[in-house]
C-alpha positions in Angstrom: 44.1 -14.2 30.0 44.2 -12.5 32.9 40.5 -12.8 34.8 38.8 -11.3 38.2 37.4 -8.8 39.3 40.0 -6.6 38.1 40.3 -7.2 34.3 38.0 -5.2 31.9 39.8 -5.6 29.0 39.2 -2.7 26.2 36.1 -3.0 24.3 35.6 -0.8 21.4 32.4 -2.1 20.7 30.8 -1.2 24.1 32.6 2.2 23.8 30.8 2.9 20.1 27.5 1.9 22.0 28.4 4.3 25.0 28.9 7.1 22.2 25.9 5.8 20.2 23.8 6.2 23.0 24.3 9.7 23.7 24.2 10.1 20.1 20.9 8.7 20.6 20.0 10.8 23.4 20.5 13.8 21.2 18.9 13.0 18.0 15.6 12.3 20.4 16.1 15.3 21.9 16.1 17.2 18.6 13.0 15.4 17.0 11.1 16.2 20.0 11.9 20.1 19.7 10.8 20.1 15.8 7.4 18.2 16.3 6.7 21.1 19.0 4.7 23.1 16.8 2.7 22.7 13.5 4.2 25.7 12.0 7.3 24.0 10.5 8.3 20.4 9.7 10.2 18.4 12.1 14.1 18.9 11.2 15.4 16.1 9.4 18.4 14.0 11.9 21.0 11.5 10.9 19.8 7.6 11.3 22.8 6.8 13.8 22.4 3.4 12.0 23.3 4.7 9.1 26.4 6.6 10.9 30.1 5.3 9.7 31.6 6.3 13.5 34.9 4.4 13.9 36.8 1.8 12.4 39.0 -0.8 14.6 41.8 -3.2 14.3 41.5 -6.2 16.7 45.2 -5.5 17.5 47.2 -2.4 18.4 50.3 -3.8 20.1 52.2 -6.5 18.5 56.0 -8.4 18.7 56.7 -10.4 15.7 59.7 -12.8 14.4 61.9 -12.9 11.1 61.7 -16.6 12.3 58.8 -18.7 10.5 56.0 -19.3 12.2 56.1 -16.2 14.2 56.9 -13.8 11.2 52.8 -13.5 10.3 49.8 -12.2 11.7 46.4 -11.3 10.4 45.3 -8.0 10.9 41.3 -7.6 11.1 39.6 -3.9 10.9 35.6 -3.8 11.7 33.8 -0.9 10.8 31.2 0.2 13.2 28.0 2.4 12.7 27.0 4.9 15.5 25.0 2.4 17.7 28.0 0.3 18.0 27.0 -2.2 15.2 29.2 -3.8 12.5 28.7 -2.8 9.5 28.2 -5.7 6.9 28.1 -4.2 3.6 31.2 -1.9 3.8 34.0 -2.2 1.2 37.5 -4.0 1.8 40.0 -2.4 4.0 43.0 -0.9 2.6 46.3 -1.5 4.5 49.2 -0.2 4.8 53.1 -0.5 6.4 55.3 2.4 7.3 58.1 0.6 6.7 57.7 -2.3 3.5 61.3 -3.1 3.7 60.8 -4.7 7.5 57.1 -5.0 7.3 54.7 -6.1 4.8 51.2 -6.2 4.7 48.7 -7.2 2.1 45.5 -6.3 1.0 43.3 -8.7 3.5 45.2 -7.9 6.2 48.3 -10.6 6.9 51.4 -8.8 8.0 54.9 -10.8 7.1 57.7 -9.8 8.8 61.1 -9.7 7.1 63.5 -7.4 8.8 64.1 -6.4 12.8 62.7 -3.2 13.7 60.7 -1.1 16.7 58.0 0.8 16.0 56.6 0.2 13.1 53.3 1.1 11.9 50.3 -0.8 10.0 47.7 1.4 9.2 44.6 0.3 8.2 41.7 2.9 6.8 38.3 2.7 5.2 36.4 5.3 3.6 32.2 5.3 3.5 31.0 8.0 1.5 32.3 11.2 2.5 33.7 10.0 5.8 37.8 8.4 6.4 38.3 6.3 9.8 41.6 4.9 9.8 43.1 2.7 12.8 47.1 1.7 13.6 48.6 -0.9 14.6 52.5 -1.0 16.2 55.0 -3.6 15.9 58.4 -4.8 16.8 60.1 -7.3 15.0 62.8 -9.5 16.9 64.8 -12.0 14.9 64.6 -15.0 17.8 63.7 -18.4 16.7 62.4 -19.6 19.8 60.2 -16.9 21.4 58.9 -17.3 24.5 55.2 -17.7 25.6 53.9 -15.0 26.9 52.0 -16.3 30.4 51.3 -13.7 32.4 50.7 -9.8 31.3 50.2 -6.9 34.3 50.0 -3.1 35.0 48.7 -3.7 38.9 50.9 -1.8 41.3 53.6 -3.1 43.4 53.4 -2.1 47.2 54.6 0.3 48.2 53.5 2.0 44.7 49.5 2.6 44.7 47.0 3.0 42.1 46.2 6.6 43.1 47.5 10.0 41.5 47.4 13.7 41.1 45.1 16.2 38.9 47.6 18.9 36.8 50.6 17.0 37.5 52.5 19.2 34.9 52.1 22.0 36.8 55.2 24.4 37.8 54.1 24.1 41.2 53.5 20.5 42.0 56.0 18.4 42.7 55.2 15.4 40.9 55.7 15.0 37.1 53.8 11.6 35.2 53.2 8.8 36.6 54.8 5.6 35.0 52.8 2.9 34.7 54.9 0.0 34.0 53.8 -3.8 32.8 55.1 -7.1 33.8 55.2 -9.6 31.0 56.0 -13.4 32.2 56.3 -17.0 30.0 56.0 -20.0 31.6 58.7 -20.0 33.4 58.3 -16.0 35.1 60.9 -15.1 33.2 60.6 -11.3 31.7 59.8 -11.1 27.8 62.0 -8.4 26.3 61.0 -6.5 23.7 57.5 -6.4 23.7 55.0 -3.0 22.4 52.1 -2.1 25.0 48.7 -0.2 23.9 47.9 1.8 26.8 44.1 2.9 26.9 42.5 5.7 29.7 38.4 5.1 30.0 37.9 8.7 30.4 40.7 11.3 29.1 39.2 14.2 30.4 40.2 12.6 34.3 43.7 11.1 32.8 45.7 10.6 29.9 48.4 8.2 29.4 50.8 7.5 26.4 52.1 5.2 24.5 55.2 4.8 27.0 52.4 4.1 29.6 53.4 7.7 31.3 49.6 8.6 32.9 49.0 12.6 33.6 46.2 13.5 35.7 43.5 15.8 34.5 40.8 16.4 37.2 40.2 14.3 40.0 37.6 11.3 39.7 38.3 7.9 38.8 39.8 6.2 35.7 40.7 2.9 34.2 43.6 2.6 32.7 43.9 -0.6 30.3 47.5 -2.3 28.3 47.1 -4.8 26.2 50.2 -6.2 23.8 50.3 -9.5 21.6 53.6 -11.1 21.5 54.1 -14.0 19.3 50.7 -15.1 18.6 48.9 -14.7 21.9 47.2 -11.5 23.2 47.1 -10.4 26.8 45.6 -7.4 28.6 45.3 -5.5 32.1 43.0 -3.1 33.3 43.8 -1.1 36.5 41.3 1.6 37.8 43.4 4.9 39.1 42.1 7.6 41.5 43.3 11.0 40.3 43.3 13.2 43.0 44.3 17.2 43.4 48.1 17.8 43.7 49.8 16.6 46.9 52.1 19.5 46.9 51.9 23.3 45.7 54.2 26.6 46.4 52.9 29.8 47.7 54.9 32.7 47.0 55.0 35.8 49.2 55.8 38.8 46.7 55.5 42.4 47.1 52.1 43.7 45.6 52.0 46.2 42.3 48.6 46.9 43.1 48.5 50.9 44.5 46.4 51.0 47.6 46.0 47.4 48.2 48.1 45.3 51.0 52.0 45.9 50.2 52.1 42.2 50.1 50.7 39.3 48.3 50.4 35.7 48.3 50.8 34.4 44.9 48.7 31.8 44.2 46.1 33.3 47.0 44.0 30.3 46.9 45.6 26.9 46.3 43.6 23.5 46.4 45.3 20.5 47.3 43.9 16.5 48.3 44.4 15.8 51.7 47.9 14.9 53.0 49.1 17.5 50.4 52.3 20.0 51.5 52.0 23.9 50.8 55.6 25.3 50.9 55.7 29.4 51.4 58.7 31.6 49.7 58.7 34.7 51.1 60.4 37.0 48.0 60.1 40.3 49.4 63.1 40.4 51.3 61.2 41.6 54.7 59.3 40.0 57.1 56.0 37.9 56.6 53.9 36.0 59.7 51.4 33.6 58.0 49.2 33.3 60.7 45.8 30.4 60.3 42.7 31.0 61.2 42.1 27.4 62.7 45.7 25.5 62.7 44.2 22.8 64.4 45.3 20.3 61.0 48.5 22.0 60.2 51.1 20.0 60.6 54.9 19.8 60.8 56.4 19.0 57.9 59.2 16.6 57.9 60.9 18.3 55.4 61.4 21.7 57.7 61.1 20.4 61.2 59.8 23.8 62.2 56.6 23.1 64.2 52.6 22.7 63.4 50.0 25.5 62.5 51.2 29.1 62.4 54.3 30.1 60.6 56.3 32.3 62.6 57.9 35.6 61.3 60.4 34.6 58.5 62.4 37.3 56.3 65.6 37.0 54.0 67.9 34.5 55.6 69.8 34.1 52.1 71.0 37.9 51.4 69.5 37.6 48.1 65.8 38.8 48.2 64.8 35.2 49.3 63.8 33.5 52.4 64.3 30.2 53.7 61.0 28.2 52.8 58.4 27.1 55.2 56.7 24.1 54.7 53.3 23.0 56.3 51.0 19.6 55.9 47.1 19.8 56.0 45.6 16.3 57.6 42.0 17.1 56.8 39.7 18.5 54.4 38.6 22.1 54.9 39.2 25.3 54.0 42.1 27.2 55.8 42.1 31.2 55.6 44.9 32.6 56.8 46.9 36.3 56.6 50.0 38.0 57.2 49.6 39.9 60.9 52.5 42.3 59.5 51.1 43.4 56.4 47.1 42.0 56.3 48.3 39.9 53.1 45.3 37.2 52.8 44.9 34.0 51.0 43.5 30.2 51.7 44.0 26.6 51.5 41.6 24.5 50.1 42.0 20.9 50.6 39.8 17.8 49.3 39.0 14.6 50.3 40.4 12.2 48.4 38.5 9.7 45.7 38.2 6.2 47.1 41.2 4.6 46.4 40.9 2.0 43.5 41.2 -1.7 44.9 43.7 -3.2 43.5 42.1 -6.4 42.4 43.5 -9.3 39.9 
């Protein structure tokens, strides 16, 4: 298993304890509020030690073979209370395969591979009182008789890639879609290990999410840890990379005719745009007439290599295509700050907000 300052394995118990601490603080506040007067008895609150909080499998992404002895593996599902402690007196966990013709599982969590297949699920569930929790493991089943020995596993970026990505990455005004976070799995001869299923997780889904295919999508700026884990023929390895999520680095502003009575005949849409340092703005004139974009302070408004049309203010431009749209104009913003601008012809105004990027995640192993 990978070790070092950059490796932080996913720990469901630690996450449960973190949630439990927040729950405990809320319970304490409720208890204090109930004790503030003699007029009424305190409102009873739940004991977090008695609250069934989660059921967690020890492995969730597993590759096995139909050839013995690589055709079996045992899963263990552990119930936790709201303090992140193991519930020791819980009843037996139930296990179910979504494709028993290819993959069977018994009542003790022993999995047996019968036929090849990909993406087969084994679901563990447990009911305590009124609460039922479940967890799922995904299996790929091969038919190799001498499987490779998984020696290393990494999701660390490979130069020139970086551990920086962008929030709101599916916005129609952004140039970037989800960021792939590929894994590299090698055997003891540095040969890639094929047909692996990998579990990806985000430490904070309010900052970034990542799906089962390793596609990372920023939600808001911040630092988030992305972890990946796999088990191949009995060997489990994991890796974790901190990603810096920034604001988008590309946006489009349309110059449109206004529909507001009494206002400027032209508007910038959107009128305010937020991007990261080094981000690019594209203006597209859809009015059919000239527009002249002038910045209050054009000092850090730089030429874009895609345009080659100078730096600072954008000179008047109109419809050069004959279809109501002018050729777009580009600018790059090289320093954080607020950049108000206006159209000297119509008086329409807008603003570009440029935010500093979070500190880039260190690429350490």
